[in-house]
C-alpha positions in Angstrom: 0.1 0.0 0.0 1.5 3.1 -1.1 0.7 7.1 0.0 0.5 8.3 3.5 -1.5 6.1 5.6 -2.3 8.9 8.1 -3.7 11.3 5.4 -5.8 8.5 3.9 -7.1 7.5 7.5 -7.8 11.3 8.0 -9.7 11.4 4.7 -11.7 7.9 5.1 -13.9 9.4 7.8 -13.0 6.4 10.0 -10.7 8.3 12.4 -12.9 7.9 15.4 -13.4 11.1 17.5 -13.3 11.3 21.3 -16.9 11.6 22.3 -18.0 15.1 23.9 -18.6 14.2 27.4 -15.4 12.3 27.9 -13.4 15.2 26.2 -15.0 17.7 28.5 -14.6 15.5 31.4 -11.1 15.2 30.6 -10.3 18.9 30.0 -12.2 19.6 33.2 -9.9 17.2 35.2 -6.8 19.2 33.9 -7.6 21.8 35.8 -7.0 21.6 39.6 -9.8 24.0 40.3 -12.4 21.7 39.1 -14.3 20.2 42.1 -15.8 16.8 42.6 -19.1 18.5 42.0 -18.3 19.7 38.6 -16.9 16.6 37.3 -20.0 14.7 38.5 -22.3 17.4 36.5 -20.3 16.6 33.4 -21.1 12.6 33.9 -24.7 13.0 34.8 -25.3 15.3 31.8 -25.1 11.8 29.8 -27.7 9.1 31.6 -25.9 6.2 29.8 -22.6 7.0 31.0 -23.7 7.4 34.4 -25.5 4.2 34.4 -22.2 2.7 33.1 -20.1 4.1 35.6 -22.2 3.0 38.4 -22.7 -0.1 37.0 -18.8 -0.5 36.8 -18.0 0.8 40.5 -20.5 -1.5 42.2 -19.3 -4.6 40.2 -17.6 -7.4 42.2 -14.4 -6.5 40.3 -14.2 -3.2 43.0 -16.0 -5.3 45.8 -17.2 -2.2 47.6 -19.2 -2.6 51.0 -21.6 -0.6 50.2 -23.8 0.5 47.2 -22.5 3.8 45.2 -25.6 5.8 43.8 -24.0 9.0 42.6 -21.2 10.1 40.4 -19.9 11.8 43.4 -19.9 9.0 45.7 -18.0 7.2 42.9 -15.2 9.8 42.8 -14.9 10.2 46.5 -14.5 6.3 46.8 -12.4 5.4 43.8 -10.7 8.6 43.2 -11.1 11.1 40.4 -8.6 9.3 38.0 -10.6 5.6 38.3 -13.8 7.3 37.5 -12.4 9.5 34.6 -10.7 6.1 33.1 -13.9 4.4 33.5 -15.6 6.9 31.4 -12.7 6.6 29.1 -12.9 2.9 28.8 -16.6 3.2 28.0 -16.2 5.9 25.3 -13.4 3.9 23.6 -15.4 0.8 23.5 -18.4 2.6 22.4 -16.3 4.2 19.8 -15.5 0.7 18.2 -18.5 -1.3 19.2 -19.4 -1.6 15.6 -16.4 -3.7 14.5 -17.2 -6.9 14.0 -15.1 -10.1 13.6 -15.0 -11.5 10.1 -12.1 -14.3 9.6 -8.6 -14.0 11.1 -8.6 -10.8 12.9 -11.1 -11.7 16.3 -12.7 -8.7 17.9 -13.2 -10.6 20.8 -9.8 -11.8 21.3 -8.5 -8.2 20.9 -10.6 -7.0 23.8 -9.7 -10.0 26.0 -5.8 -9.3 25.3 -6.5 -5.4 25.8 -8.2 -5.7 29.3 -5.6 -8.5 30.1 -3.0 -5.9 29.5 -4.7 -3.1 31.4 -5.0 -5.3 34.4 -1.5 -6.4 34.3 0.0 -3.2 33.5 -2.2 -1.8 36.7 -0.9 -4.5 39.0 3.1 -4.1 37.5 2.6 -0.5 38.2 1.5 -0.9 41.7 4.3 -3.2 42.4 7.0 -1.1 41.6 5.6 1.9 43.1 4.5 3.7 39.9 2.3 6.8 41.1 -0.5 6.6 38.8 -1.8 3.1 38.4 -4.9 4.0 36.6 -3.0 5.9 33.8 -1.3 2.5 33.4 -4.5 0.6 33.3 -5.7 3.2 30.4 -2.3 2.7 28.7 -2.6 -1.2 28.7 -5.9 -1.1 27.4 -5.3 1.1 24.6 -2.0 -0.1 23.7 -3.3 -2.0 20.7 -5.8 0.2 19.4 -3.9 0.7 16.3 -4.9 -2.7 15.3 -8.7 -1.4 15.5 -8.1 1.7 13.4 -6.4 -0.7 10.9 -9.0 -3.1 10.9 -11.8 -0.2 10.5 -10.1 1.4 7.4 -8.3 -1.7 5.6 -10.1 -4.5 6.8 -9.6 -7.0 3.9 -5.6 -6.1 4.0 -5.3 -6.4 7.6 -7.1 -9.9 7.4 -4.0 -11.0 5.3 -1.5 -9.1 7.8 -3.0 -11.3 10.7 -3.1 -14.4 8.7 0.6 -14.0 7.8 1.4 -13.2 11.5 -0.6 -16.4 12.7 1.4 -18.3 10.3 4.9 -17.0 11.9 5.5 -13.7 10.7 6.6 -10.8 12.6 3.5 -8.8 13.1 5.1 -5.3 13.2 7.6 -6.1 10.0 4.4 -7.5 8.1 2.3 -4.1 8.9 5.0 -1.8 8.0 5.3 -3.9 4.8 1.8 -3.2 4.1 1.0 0.2 5.2 4.2 1.7 5.9 3.9 2.1 9.7 2.9 -0.5 12.3 -0.3 -0.6 14.9 2.0 0.8 17.7 2.8 4.0 15.8 -0.7 4.5 14.6 -2.0 3.9 18.0 0.3 6.5 19.4 -0.8 8.7 16.4 -4.6 8.4 17.4 -4.2 9.0 21.3 -2.0 12.4 20.1 -4.8 13.5 18.0 -7.0 12.7 21.1 -4.6 15.2 23.4 -3.9 12.4 25.8 -1.1 12.7 28.4 2.2 12.4 26.3 3.9 9.8 28.5 0.6 7.6 28.0 0.9 7.9 24.3 4.6 7.1 24.4 3.7 4.0 26.2 1.5 2.9 23.3 3.7 4.1 20.8 6.9 2.3 21.9 5.4 -1.1 23.5 7.0 -3.2 20.8 10.3 -1.2 20.7 13.5 -3.4 21.2 14.7 -4.4 24.4 17.8 -2.5 24.2 15.6 0.3 23.9 12.9 -0.2 26.1 15.4 -0.4 29.1 16.2 3.1 28.7 12.8 4.4 28.7 10.7 6.1 31.3 8.6 3.5 33.8 5.4 3.6 32.2 6.8 2.4 28.6 8.9 -0.5 30.2 5.7 -1.4 32.4 3.6 -1.5 29.3 5.8 -3.4 27.1 6.3 -6.1 30.1 2.3 -6.2 30.3 1.8 -6.9 26.6 4.6 -9.7 26.7 3.0 -11.4 29.7 -0.6 -11.0 28.4 0.4 -12.8 25.2 2.3 -15.4 27.0 -1.1 -16.1 29.3 -3.3 -15.9 26.2 -1.1 -18.3 24.1 0.2 -20.6 26.6 -1.8 -20.2 29.7 0.1 -19.6 33.0 2.5 -22.1 32.2 5.2 -22.8 29.3 6.3 -19.5 28.2 6.4 -17.2 31.4 10.0 -18.3 32.2 11.5 -16.0 29.8 9.2 -13.3 30.4 9.8 -13.6 34.2 13.5 -12.9 33.5 12.6 -10.0 31.5 10.6 -8.8 34.2 13.8 -9.3 36.8 16.1 -7.4 34.2 13.6 -4.3 33.6 11.8 -4.0 36.9 13.1 -6.0 39.4 10.0 -8.0 40.2 10.2 -11.8 41.8 9.3 -14.8 39.9 6.7 -15.5 42.6 5.1 -12.3 42.1 4.6 -13.2 38.5 3.3 -16.7 39.2 0.5 -15.0 41.5 -0.4 -12.4 38.9 -0.6 -15.1 36.0 -2.9 -17.0 38.5 -5.4 -14.2 39.4 -5.6 -12.2 35.9 -7.9 -15.0 34.6 -10.7 -14.4 36.7 -10.0 -10.6 37.0 -10.4 -10.3 33.2 -13.5 -12.2 32.9 -15.0 -10.2 36.0 -13.8 -7.0 34.3 -15.1 -7.9 31.1 -18.6 -8.7 32.3 -19.1 -5.6 34.9 -17.9 -3.3 31.9 -20.1 -5.5 29.2 -17.4 -5.8 26.6 -17.7 -8.9 24.7 -14.5 -11.1 24.9 -13.1 -14.6 23.8 -10.6 -16.7 25.5 -10.6 -20.3 26.5 -13.4 -21.4 29.4 -14.6 -17.7 28.9 -18.0 -17.4 27.5 -18.7 -13.8 25.1 -19.9 -11.5 27.6 -22.7 -8.9 25.9 -21.8 -5.3 25.4 -23.7 -2.6 26.1 -23.8 1.0 24.4 -24.8 4.8 24.8 -25.6 7.5 23.0 -23.1 8.8 20.5 -21.8 12.2 21.5 -21.1 15.3 19.4 -17.6 16.8 19.9 -16.7 19.5 22.6 -17.7 22.8 20.6 -15.0 25.7 20.8 -17.7 28.0 21.9 -18.2 25.6 24.9 -14.6 25.8 25.6 -14.4 29.8 25.5 -17.4 29.8 27.8 -16.0 27.6 30.4 -12.6 29.8 30.2 -14.6 33.0 30.5 -16.6 31.8 33.6 -13.1 30.5 35.2 -11.6 34.0 34.4 -14.4 36.1 35.9 -14.7 33.9 39.2 -11.0 33.9 39.9 -10.7 37.8 39.1 -13.2 37.9 42.0 -11.6 35.7 44.4 -8.6 38.2 45.0 -5.5 36.3 44.3 -3.0 38.0 47.0 -5.5 37.2 49.8 -6.2 33.7 48.5 -2.4 33.0 48.3 -2.0 33.9 52.0 -4.9 31.9 53.1 -3.9 28.7 50.9 -4.1 25.8 52.9 -0.5 24.1 51.8 1.8 24.5 49.2 -0.2 22.7 46.4 -3.1 25.1 46.9 -0.7 27.9 46.8 0.8 26.7 43.4 -2.7 26.5 42.1 -3.6 30.1 43.2 0.0 31.3 41.8 -1.0 29.6 38.4 -4.4 31.1 38.6 -2.8 34.6 39.0 -0.2 34.4 36.2 -3.2 33.1 33.9 -5.6 35.5 34.9 -4.1 38.6 35.7 -1.4 38.6 33.5 -2.6 36.6 30.5 0.7 34.1 30.5 -0.2 31.5 28.1 2.0 28.7 30.1 4.3 28.4 33.0 6.8 26.5 34.7 7.4 26.5 38.3 11.0 25.2 39.5 12.0 25.2 43.3 15.7 25.0 44.6 16.8 21.6 46.0 17.5 21.2 49.8 21.4 22.0 48.9 20.6 24.7 46.7 22.8 23.4 44.0 19.7 23.0 41.2 16.3 23.7 40.3 13.7 21.1 40.3 10.6 21.1 38.2 7.5 21.3 40.4 4.5 22.1 38.0 3.8 23.2 34.2 0.8 25.3 33.2 -1.0 26.1 30.2 -0.7 22.5 29.0 -1.5 19.2 29.6 2.0 18.1 30.5 2.2 19.0 34.2 3.8 15.8 35.1 6.6 16.4 32.9 7.5 19.2 34.9 8.8 17.0 37.6 11.5 15.4 35.4 13.1 18.8 34.5 16.4 19.4 36.6 18.8 22.4 36.1 22.1 22.9 37.6 22.6 26.3 39.2 26.8 25.6 39.7 27.7 27.2 35.9 27.8 30.6 35.3 26.4 32.0 32.2 22.8 30.7 32.1 19.7 32.3 32.1 18.5 30.9 35.2 21.6 31.8 37.2 21.6 35.6 35.7 17.9 36.1 37.0 18.6 34.7 40.5 22.1 36.5 40.8 20.6 40.0 39.6 17.4 39.3 41.7 15.4 40.8 38.5 13.6 39.4 35.7 15.5 38.1 32.9 14.1 38.1 29.1 15.0 34.9 26.9 15.1 37.1 24.0 17.4 39.7 25.3 19.9 37.2 27.0 20.3 34.7 24.2 21.1 38.0 22.0 24.6 37.7 23.9 24.5 33.9 25.0 23.9 30.6 23.4 21.0 28.4 23.7 21.8 25.3 25.7 19.7 22.1 25.4 17.9 22.6 28.6 16.9 25.9 27.6 15.4 24.6 24.4 13.5 21.7 26.2 12.0 24.1 28.5 11.0 26.4 25.7 9.3 23.5 23.8 7.4 22.5 27.0 6.2 26.2 27.2 5.5 26.2 23.3 7.6 29.3 23.0 11.5 30.5 22.9 10.2 33.6 24.0 10.1 33.5 27.8 11.0 35.3 30.8 12.4 34.1 34.1 11.1 35.3 37.3 13.4 35.0 40.4 11.7 33.9 43.8 13.4 35.2 46.6 12.2 36.4 50.1 14.6 37.9 52.8 17.4 37.2 50.8 16.5 33.5 50.6 16.3 31.8 47.2 13.1 29.3 46.8 13.1 29.1 43.0 11.9 30.4 39.6 9.0 31.1 37.6 9.7 30.4 33.6 6.5 32.1 31.8 5.3 32.4 28.2 5.3 35.9 27.7 3.1 35.8 24.1 1.7 38.8 22.3 -0.8 39.5 25.1 1.9 40.2 27.6 2.0 43.9 28.8 5.3 44.8 30.1 3.9 47.5 32.1 2.8 44.9 34.4 6.4 44.1 35.6 6.3 45.4 38.9 3.2 44.0 39.6 4.5 41.0 38.7 7.7 41.2 40.9 5.3 42.3 43.9 3.6 38.9 43.1 7.0 36.9 43.0 7.6 38.3 46.3 4.3 36.9 47.8 5.0 33.8 46.1 8.2 33.5 47.6 6.9 34.3 51.3 4.2 32.0 50.5 6.7 29.3 49.8 8.8 30.1 52.7 5.4 29.8 55.3 4.4 26.3 53.5 8.2 25.1 53.8 7.7 25.7 57.6 4.6 24.4 57.9 5.6 20.9 55.8 8.6 20.9 58.4 6.4 21.1 61.2 3.9 19.0 59.8 6.8 16.3 59.1 8.0 17.0 62.5 4.7 16.0 64.0 3.9 13.3 61.7 7.5 11.5 62.6 6.4 12.0 66.1 3.4 10.4 65.5 4.7 7.7 63.6 7.2 7.1 66.5 4.4 6.9 69.0 2.3 4.6 66.6 4.9 2.1 66.0 6.6 2.2 69.4 6.8 -0.9 70.9 6.2 0.4 74.5 2.7 1.2 75.5 2.2 5.1 75.6 -0.6 6.3 77.6 -1.0 10.2 78.6 -3.3 11.4 81.6 -4.5 14.4 82.8 -4.6 15.5 86.3 -7.3 13.4 87.1 -6.1 10.1 85.9 -8.3 10.2 82.7 -6.4 8.8 79.4 -6.1 11.6 76.8 -4.0 9.6 74.2 -2.7 6.2 73.8 -1.1 4.3 71.3 -1.8 0.8 69.8 0.7 -0.8 71.9 -1.0 0.2 75.2 -4.6 -1.2 73.8 -2.5 -4.5 72.9 -0.8 -4.6 76.4 -4.2 -4.2 78.1 -6.4 -6.0 75.5 -8.6 -3.4 74.7 -10.4 -4.2 71.4 -9.3 -2.5 68.3 -12.6 -0.8 67.7 -12.8 0.5 71.1 -11.2 3.5 72.4 -9.2 4.2 75.6 -10.1 8.0 75.5 -11.6 9.4 78.5 -11.1 5.8 80.4 -9.9 6.3 84.3 -6.4 4.5 84.8 -8.1 2.7 87.5 -10.4 1.2 85.1 -7.6 0.0 83.1 -5.6 -1.4 85.8 -8.7 -3.0 87.3 -7.6 -1.6 90.8 -9.1 0.5 93.7 -8.0 4.4 93.3 -6.5 4.3 96.6 -4.1 1.4 95.6 -3.2 3.1 92.2 -2.7 6.2 94.1 -0.1 4.1 96.4 1.6 2.2 93.7 1.9 5.6 91.3 2.9 7.9 94.6 6.4 9.5 93.5 4.4 10.3 89.9 1.6 11.8 91.5 3.8 14.3 93.2 5.6 15.6 90.2 8.6 13.2 90.2 9.9 10.8 87.7 9.1 7.2 88.7 10.6 3.6 87.8 7.6 1.0 88.0 9.2 -2.2 88.8 7.5 -5.4 87.2 4.1 -6.4 88.6 1.4 -8.8 87.7 -1.4 -7.7 85.7 -4.8 -10.1 84.9 -6.0 -8.9 81.4 -10.0 -9.2 80.8 -9.3 -12.6 78.8 -7.9 -14.1 82.0 -4.4 -14.0 80.9 -1.6 -12.9 83.3 0.9 -10.5 82.2 3.9 -8.9 83.7 4.3 -5.3 83.4 6.9 -2.6 84.0 7.5 0.8 82.9 8.2 4.7 83.9 6.1 7.6 84.9 7.0 11.0 83.7 4.9 14.0 85.0 3.8 16.5 81.9 4.7 19.9 83.0 4.2 23.3 81.1 5.9 26.3 82.7 6.0 24.5 86.1 2.5 23.7 85.8 1.4 20.0 86.4 -0.8 19.4 82.9 -0.9 15.5 83.4 1.4 12.3 83.3 2.7 10.2 80.8 2.9 6.2 81.7 5.2 4.0 79.4 4.2 0.4 79.7 6.1 -2.2 78.6 4.9 -5.8 78.4 7.9 -8.0 80.0 6.1 -11.3 80.3 8.4 -12.9 78.1 11.5 -11.8 80.2 10.3 -12.5 83.5 8.9 -16.0 82.5 12.5 -16.4 80.6 14.1 -15.4 84.1 11.6 -17.8 85.9 13.0 -20.6 83.5 16.3 -19.7 83.9 15.9 -20.0 87.7 14.1 -23.2 87.3 17.0 -24.5 85.2 19.5 -23.2 87.4 18.0 -25.1 90.3 17.6 -28.0 88.0 21.1 -28.0 86.7 22.4 -27.4 90.4 20.4 -30.7 91.5 22.0 -32.4 88.6 25.4 -31.5 89.7 24.7 -32.4 92.9 23.4 -35.9 91.8 26.4 -36.2 89.4 28.7 -35.5 92.5 27.1 -37.8 94.4 27.6 -40.2 91.8 30.8 -39.4 91.1 31.5 -39.9 95.0 29.8 -43.3 95.0 32.1 -44.5 92.1 35.1 -43.1 93.8 33.7 -44.9 97.1 33.2 -47.8 94.9 36.9 -47.9 93.4 38.2 -47.3 96.6 36.1 -50.1 98.1 37.3 -52.3 95.3 40.7 -51.6 95.6 40.6 -52.1 99.5 38.6 -55.7 99.0 41.6 -56.8 96.6 44.4 -55.8 98.9 42.2 -57.6 101.6 41.8 -60.6 99.3 45.4 -61.0 98.6 45.8 -60.8 102.3 43.4 -63.4 103.0 45.1 -65.9 100.8 48.4 -65.4 102.6 46.9 -65.6 105.8 45.1 -68.6 105.1 48.0 -70.2 103.8 50.0 -69.5 106.7 47.7 -70.2 109.5 45.8 -73.4 108.1 49.0 -75.4 108.6 49.5 -74.6 112.3 46.0 -75.0 113.0 45.8 -78.8 111.4 49.0 -79.8 113.3 47.6 -78.2 116.8 43.9 -80.2 116.0 46.0 -83.4 115.1 47.9 -83.0 118.7 44.7 -82.5 120.6 42.6 -85.3 118.9 46.2 -87.7 120.0 46.3 -86.4 123.5 42.3 -86.8 123.6 42.7 -90.4 123.0 45.3 -91.1 125.5 43.1 -89.7 128.3 40.6 -91.6 130.1 37.0 -90.8 129.4 36.4 -89.4 132.6 39.4 -87.3 132.5 38.2 -83.9 133.3 40.9 -82.1 131.0 38.7 -83.4 128.1 36.2 -80.6 128.4 38.9 -78.1 128.2 40.4 -80.1 125.0 36.8 -79.9 123.5 36.3 -76.2 124.1 39.8 -75.6 122.5 38.8 -77.7 119.7 35.5 -75.7 118.9 37.6 -72.4 119.2 40.1 -74.3 116.7 37.0 -75.0 114.3 35.9 -71.4 114.6 39.2 -69.8 113.3 39.1 -72.4 110.7 35.8 -71.1 109.8 37.2 -67.5 109.7 39.9 -68.8 107.5 37.6 -70.3 105.1 36.0 -67.1 105.0 39.0 -65.5 104.0 39.5 -67.9 101.4 36.0 -67.5 100.0 36.6 -63.9 100.0 39.7 -63.9 98.1 38.1 -66.1 95.2 36.4 -63.5 93.1 37.0 -65.1 89.9 34.1 -67.1 88.6 35.3 -70.4 87.2 32.1 -72.2 86.2 29.7 -69.8 84.5 26.3 -71.1 83.5 23.0 -69.8 82.4 20.5 -69.9 85.2 16.6 -68.5 85.6 17.1 -66.6 89.0 13.7 -67.3 89.3 14.0 -71.0 89.8 16.8 -70.4 92.2 14.8 -68.2 94.7 11.7 -70.9 94.7 14.2 -73.2 95.6 15.7 -71.5 98.5 12.3 -70.4 99.8 11.2 -74.5 99.6 14.3 -75.1 101.8 14.3 -71.9 104.3 10.5 -71.4 104.6 10.0 -73.9 107.1 12.8 -72.9 109.6 11.8 -69.3 109.2 8.3 -69.7 110.1 9.3 -71.3 113.4 10.9 -67.9 113.8 7.7 -65.7 112.9 9.5 -65.0 109.8 7.0 -64.9 106.5 8.8 -65.4 103.2 7.2 -63.7 99.9 8.1 -64.4 96.2 7.3 -61.6 93.8 8.8 -62.7 90.8 8.8 -61.3 87.0 6.3 -62.9 84.7 9.1 -63.9 82.0 12.0 -65.8 83.0 14.9 -64.0 84.6 17.9 -65.5 83.2 21.4 -64.3 84.2 25.1 -65.9 83.4 26.4 -67.1 87.1 28.3 -69.1 89.2 25.6 -71.1 90.5 27.3 -72.2 93.6 28.5 -68.7 94.7 25.5 -66.6 93.6 23.4 -69.2 95.8 25.8 -68.3 98.6 25.2 -64.6 98.0 21.2 -65.0 98.2 21.4 -67.5 101.2 23.7 -64.7 102.8 21.2 -62.2 102.1 18.2 -64.1 103.4 20.0 -65.2 106.3 20.9 -61.4 107.2 17.1 -60.4 106.6 16.1 -63.3 109.0 18.5 -62.2 111.6 17.5 -58.6 111.2 13.8 -59.6 112.7 14.4 -61.5 116.0 11.0 -60.8 116.7 9.4 -62.0 113.3 8.5 -60.0 110.0 8.7 -60.5 106.3 11.1 -61.3 103.8 10.1 -60.3 100.4 12.1 -61.4 97.4 11.3 -60.0 93.9 13.0 -60.1 90.4 12.6 -57.3 87.9 13.9 -56.9 84.2 15.6 -53.5 83.8 17.3 -51.4 81.4 20.2 -49.2 82.5 22.9 -47.5 80.8 21.8 -49.7 77.6 22.4 -52.9 79.4 19.7 -55.4 79.9 19.7 -56.4 83.7 18.2 -59.0 86.4 17.4 -56.9 89.5 17.0 -59.3 92.5 15.4 -57.4 95.6 15.8 -59.0 99.4 13.6 -56.9 101.5 12.8 -57.1 105.3 10.8 -55.2 107.7 13.1 -55.1 110.6 14.6 -52.2 112.3 16.9 -50.9 109.2 20.5 -50.2 109.3 21.9 -46.8 110.7 23.4 -44.5 108.4 27.2 -44.7 110.0 26.8 -48.5 109.5 25.5 -48.3 106.0 28.6 -46.2 104.8 30.7 -49.5 105.8 28.4 -52.5 105.2 30.5 -53.9 102.1 33.7 -53.6 103.9 35.6 -56.8 105.4 35.7 -57.3 108.8 33.0 -54.7 109.7 30.0 -56.0 111.6 27.0 -54.8 114.0 26.6 -58.3 115.2 29.5 -58.4 117.8 32.6 -60.7 118.0 30.6 -63.7 117.0 30.1 -62.4 113.6 33.5 -62.3 111.1 32.2 -59.1 109.3 32.8 -61.0 105.8 29.5 -62.2 104.6 28.3 -58.8 102.8 32.0 -58.5 101.8 32.3 -62.0 100.1 28.9 -61.0 98.3 29.9 -57.7 97.0 33.0 -59.5 95.6 31.2 -62.2 93.9 28.4 -59.8 92.5 31.2 -57.8 91.0 33.0 -60.5 89.3 29.9 -61.4 87.6 29.9 -57.8 86.3 27.0 -56.9 88.5 26.3 -54.3 91.5 24.6 -54.4 94.8 23.0 -51.7 96.3 21.4 -51.0 99.7 18.3 -49.0 100.9 17.3 -48.4 104.6 15.7 -46.0 106.8 15.3 -46.4 110.7 12.3 -48.3 111.4 11.3 -49.1 107.9 13.6 -52.4 107.2 16.2 -52.6 104.5 16.2 -53.7 100.8 19.4 -55.0 99.0 19.0 -55.1 95.6 21.4 -57.4 93.2 21.9 -56.2 89.7 23.1 -59.2 87.4 23.8 -59.0 83.6 20.7 -60.7 82.0 21.5 -64.0 79.8 
């Protein structure tokens, strides 16, 4: 296709204009003087648009908790930008509502992708902190609008382009080969003709640029580029498949995490369907049926006469306000700037203006606001360095006088930034007005003079400049105070300590969230006006006693105390009390309350742990002492054993000889010889000595030479059968309490039998007046070893503590000279030789229990 495509579209009659109501609406929103009611009135002039806006606002997509019934409410709830963009969306769809799907190009799929990109754009802009997510939504919705313009004007040719693209051809290259341009440039051209915001137009125009160019663009271009890529990936492959590369791209351009992309792709399909349904736009996508479209009456273009009437009205009203008085009464800096621009436009007839303020360091001018165009936001992108001489900006500030560009640039060259400012103001002929008050520089005004500028008003303009600088200084101070107050409130709000201020009567005047949390006050309930006694839930006299120093006007440390909350939970609180004085006059009190429950409980836990640790140390010490005693006992027993064997060997031979001689002498004596009785007594003593020596021999033989696997339960049962009858005659009852399963152990049967006979014998001797002997067995595990535990318990008088300490030592006995004191020592040696252990428990008057531990077999 040859020729200028744009001229052909213009002449075809298929270049859609912006509907009158929407044009007027957007024009009105450009003026900061337009109120909410003014915007609402414009919308209400068209019943169809009013109904459409209310339908969308009340749809599930926005999820408002109450029904919106008027445009004014919609603006208050959603904001002016959102309502404006809803209206723009409605008008765009209405403008193209007659376009129908023929073959390759699907209008329904086009709208699906447009809405998907709009929603993706909005989400991405919010994620990266872009300051106008509603603008991003519109950019996404209109990014492919050039395709519809192609399709409306050249449907047959565009069907061929789409088919080639579906067959794998590059869409942009194919479009340019057919039409000499592409849908992105065509869309930007259309939106430019609608006078939409330049950065929004750029987002549409550049969304198919190469990545290496995109990375240098402003945020809205980057976001729209990404939203388009992600929406195509979602449409063509679902939430899986091609999102990996796009996720890498997002990370490179905007630093958005892969997790966020996954969540966004999961959410989009539902949001697209809901938004399309509530907006009445028919879309087509897998799993989503076509939604019915709506329409409202086509509106005429905004008339030039209407524009003049609006301007005249604004001018007349503004003149009556009194610019200087309004400037002094401005609520904040933004409102003051609004009034400044009104004055420049109405009183001085400037066609455009740019306000730039000095940064905090005083090294550069930073754009604040542009007047006279729709490009106010572009002003914020402008910065001019002030550290270079020879600029018109430095000249105006240094001379403190108005500088005129046509005079200044006769002797100086234009810099690129000077030309850019002139382009923004739509004129190379501009003046620079310094804003200086009391020697302090606040900024400059760059003004487009135009033909209507009356230089006789220069003195009046300088007066206004002084007042502007004064107002800026006032509002700077207000902002500093506001920021300091905001910071203080933020600190108080987020303080990890509960803060409560009281009046002199103890009523709460202020508090922070942590105070409510500490005292479990419900979020919806205010603490203001409550008496501090009610909060602490104590009587006034008790509280007065607790806070006596504070009430007397002194700083007070509040030690930890227990507080029972309404929920029944108990907390530990502590804090500080500070008297609030103003010129030595006590106005109230500040109480800082901290929840130290975790600290107190941690301290208690540490104390408990310390006590437990101390007890464990004592137990370990006792165990160590016992081990040392056992080791010492074992060493002493070993030494005693060695001595016993030597003594037995040396003594037995002489005793045998003496006994033999006594027997010979006895045989030689007559039967009635009285000396025979004396010799019988001597023989008995020799037998007692031999018995003692035998005990020594037994004590010295600790090694086991005949180990066999034995059920200890059977052994004890046999012993009871043998010994029960004799003990019954003494009034002693024997009781068996054996384990259910066999109690096998590897032992020397004769020696272990000797041990238990000795223990039973000792138990019987401990109960001369009768009692009970209990024999019990249990299978136990100790230190990873399987053991057979055998208890021999009596109900006798018990063993004194001083005796118990030495009970297993050889030759120690509490039974007098008739006992050798070797029985328990021998038993101890046998058990140790078997790899077991023996323990004794006894208390005065409560009997004695010996427990023998044998390795299980």
